[in-house]
C-alpha positions as CSV (number, residue, x, y, z in Angstrom):
1,M,104.9,70.8,107.1
2,N,101.9,68.8,106.6
3,P,99.9,69.5,103.5
4,K,96.7,68.4,105.3
5,E,97.1,71.3,107.7
6,A,97.4,73.8,104.9
7,L,94.2,72.2,103.6
8,E,92.3,72.5,106.6
9,V,92.3,76.6,106.2
10,P,89.1,77.5,105.0
11,D,88.3,78.1,101.3
12,M,92.0,76.4,100.7
13,N,91.9,73.9,98.0
14,M,95.1,72.2,96.2
15,S,95.3,74.8,93.5
16,Q,95.7,77.7,96.2
17,L,98.1,75.5,98.2
18,L,100.2,75.4,94.9
19,F,99.9,79.1,94.2
20,D,99.8,80.7,97.9
21,L,102.2,78.3,99.7
22,C,104.3,76.3,97.7
23,I,105.6,78.8,95.1
24,P,106.6,81.4,97.5
25,L,108.9,78.8,99.0
26,G,110.7,78.5,95.6
27,C,110.3,76.2,92.5
28,D,112.1,75.2,89.4
29,Y,111.6,78.9,88.0
30,L,111.7,81.1,91.2
31,E,114.1,81.4,94.0
32,P,112.5,81.3,97.4
33,I,111.5,84.7,99.3
34,K,114.2,85.2,101.7
35,D,113.3,84.8,105.3
36,V,109.8,83.5,104.5
37,G,108.9,79.8,105.7
38,P,106.1,77.6,105.4
39,K,104.5,78.4,108.9
40,F,104.8,81.9,108.2
41,L,102.9,81.7,104.8
42,L,100.2,79.3,106.4
43,K,99.7,82.3,109.0
44,L,99.3,84.9,106.5
45,I,96.8,82.9,104.7
46,R,95.0,82.1,107.6
47,E,94.8,85.7,108.4
48,Y,94.1,87.3,105.0
49,G,92.8,84.4,103.1
50,A,93.8,82.6,100.0
51,S,93.9,83.9,96.5
């Protein structure tokens, strides 16, 4: 997934990209959410907005 595509979502900044998109996909401290990928998360963010 291209980060530029995610940042084109209205009101999405780099901090929101990290919290709303990257962390649910998994990080050093958390397992990824099962059956949730970046395209699905981006769809939800476009539909409901970033936090």
